[in-house]
PANUTI-955552 format. One record per residue (C-alpha): x, y, z; residue number from 1. Coordinates in Angstrom, 3 decimals, padded with zeros to 6 digits. Layout:
N
NODE|east|north|up|seq
NODE|X|Y|Z|NUM
...
! end
This chain:
133
NODE|east|north|up|seq
NODE|003.300|-019.669|010.159|1
NODE|006.538|-019.890|008.226|2
NODE|004.947|-017.820|005.455|3
NODE|004.256|-015.022|007.945|4
NODE|007.878|-015.085|009.090|5
NODE|009.130|-014.986|005.506|6
NODE|006.816|-012.052|004.771|7
NODE|008.135|-010.294|007.868|8
NODE|011.700|-010.937|006.707|9
NODE|010.870|-009.641|003.213|10
NODE|009.377|-006.471|004.685|11
NODE|012.404|-005.976|006.943|12
NODE|014.746|-006.372|003.970|13
NODE|012.558|-003.939|002.019|14
NODE|012.872|-001.406|004.835|15
NODE|016.654|-001.774|004.649|16
NODE|016.544|-001.158|000.896|17
NODE|014.434|001.971|001.491|18
NODE|017.032|003.054|004.058|19
NODE|019.792|002.646|001.468|20
NODE|017.901|004.286|-001.407|21
NODE|016.163|007.140|000.356|22
NODE|018.091|009.450|002.693|23
NODE|015.084|010.536|004.808|24
NODE|014.439|007.036|006.148|25
NODE|016.970|005.832|008.717|26
NODE|017.262|002.386|010.269|27
NODE|019.923|001.855|012.911|28
NODE|020.174|-001.955|012.866|29
NODE|018.663|-005.073|011.337|30
NODE|016.683|-005.815|014.547|31
NODE|015.203|-002.314|014.203|32
NODE|014.187|-003.239|010.650|33
NODE|012.558|-006.455|011.915|34
NODE|010.728|-004.542|014.639|35
NODE|009.740|-001.886|012.114|36
NODE|008.345|-004.536|009.774|37
NODE|006.317|-006.115|012.579|38
NODE|004.978|-002.782|013.835|39
NODE|004.236|-001.618|010.297|40
NODE|002.251|-004.795|009.708|41
NODE|000.302|-004.217|012.907|42
NODE|-000.327|-000.553|012.115|43
NODE|-001.476|-001.462|008.600|44
NODE|-003.799|-004.121|010.007|45
NODE|-005.329|-002.013|012.789|46
NODE|-004.921|001.709|012.136|47
NODE|-004.922|001.924|008.339|48
NODE|-008.508|000.645|007.817|49
NODE|-009.793|003.198|010.337|50
NODE|-007.845|006.036|008.718|51
NODE|-008.951|004.936|005.264|52
NODE|-012.586|004.900|006.302|53
NODE|-012.389|008.290|008.016|54
NODE|-010.597|009.861|005.065|55
NODE|-012.820|008.318|002.399|56
NODE|-014.426|011.645|001.379|57
NODE|-010.989|013.261|000.928|58
NODE|-009.750|010.210|-000.967|59
NODE|-012.721|010.393|-003.326|60
NODE|-012.329|014.140|-003.850|61
NODE|-008.608|013.745|-004.570|62
NODE|-009.245|010.793|-006.903|63
NODE|-007.299|008.474|-004.603|64
NODE|-004.271|010.677|-004.048|65
NODE|-005.080|011.120|-000.356|66
NODE|-004.391|007.407|000.158|67
NODE|-000.695|008.324|-000.190|68
NODE|-001.101|010.518|002.891|69
NODE|-002.772|007.648|004.775|70
NODE|000.135|005.348|003.818|71
NODE|002.591|008.003|004.927|72
NODE|000.832|008.428|008.261|73
NODE|001.001|004.685|008.932|74
NODE|004.665|004.602|007.926|75
NODE|005.463|007.581|010.163|76
NODE|003.488|006.187|013.096|77
NODE|005.359|002.869|012.868|78
NODE|008.622|004.820|012.897|79
NODE|007.505|006.631|016.057|80
NODE|006.914|003.315|017.838|81
NODE|010.212|001.640|016.920|82
NODE|013.523|002.862|018.368|83
NODE|016.156|003.021|015.657|84
NODE|013.611|003.675|012.875|85
NODE|013.272|007.311|011.830|86
NODE|011.378|009.076|009.056|87
NODE|012.320|012.714|008.513|88
NODE|010.877|015.113|005.988|89
NODE|007.659|015.300|004.018|90
NODE|009.226|013.654|000.979|91
NODE|010.234|010.632|003.078|92
NODE|006.726|010.581|004.465|93
NODE|005.254|010.139|000.972|94
NODE|007.964|008.473|-001.134|95
NODE|009.228|006.043|001.542|96
NODE|006.048|003.908|001.601|97
NODE|005.940|003.862|-002.206|98
NODE|009.488|002.502|-002.458|99
NODE|008.738|000.088|000.391|100
NODE|005.684|-001.210|-001.434|101
NODE|007.546|-001.776|-004.706|102
NODE|010.533|-003.508|-003.098|103
NODE|008.369|-005.568|-000.742|104
NODE|006.196|-006.716|-003.644|105
NODE|009.333|-007.819|-005.490|106
NODE|010.670|-009.784|-002.490|107
NODE|007.299|-011.394|-001.739|108
NODE|006.821|-012.366|-005.389|109
NODE|010.297|-013.886|-005.453|110
NODE|009.666|-015.870|-002.262|111
NODE|006.267|-017.047|-003.500|112
NODE|007.757|-018.306|-006.756|113
NODE|010.812|-019.853|-005.082|114
NODE|009.053|-021.415|-002.071|115
NODE|005.319|-021.743|-002.813|116
NODE|004.790|-024.341|-000.054|117
NODE|006.298|-022.084|002.612|118
NODE|004.369|-018.988|001.543|119
NODE|000.979|-020.690|001.884|120
NODE|000.502|-020.925|-001.861|121
NODE|-000.150|-024.667|-001.881|122
NODE|-001.070|-025.919|-005.294|123
NODE|-002.780|-029.296|-005.541|124
NODE|-000.664|-032.189|-006.702|125
NODE|-003.407|-033.339|-009.063|126
NODE|-005.261|-031.075|-011.419|127
NODE|-009.056|-031.104|-011.244|128
NODE|-009.185|-032.762|-014.675|129
NODE|-007.221|-035.702|-013.304|130
NODE|-009.551|-036.120|-010.332|131
NODE|-012.602|-036.704|-012.549|132
NODE|-011.001|-039.713|-014.294|133
! end
């Protein structure tokens, strides 16, 4: 449970970084970033698989490039649902999720290395070689 909250926090911080880096993405407050992270997670869990399946022929024909449009749609839809979170312009629609993905991966990797127990990455105390002795 704590790992989910840390992932949510990492995504919210990543949204704030995207807001700072990219002018077409606007977040009003930190609570808007938290809400945006939660809604984006829900949209990616529910809507993205459906969109990916429906757009599979276009994705294959474009050699995967259409998946950027699917990511952009999910990003834009999350922004529509959260007050204080705005995505404006086609460039923000496509580049915003890319920057979000890179920054979020960095934060999640950092948290996983720093706090493996909290992120659900529990490593056994004994190696399997030691258990056979």
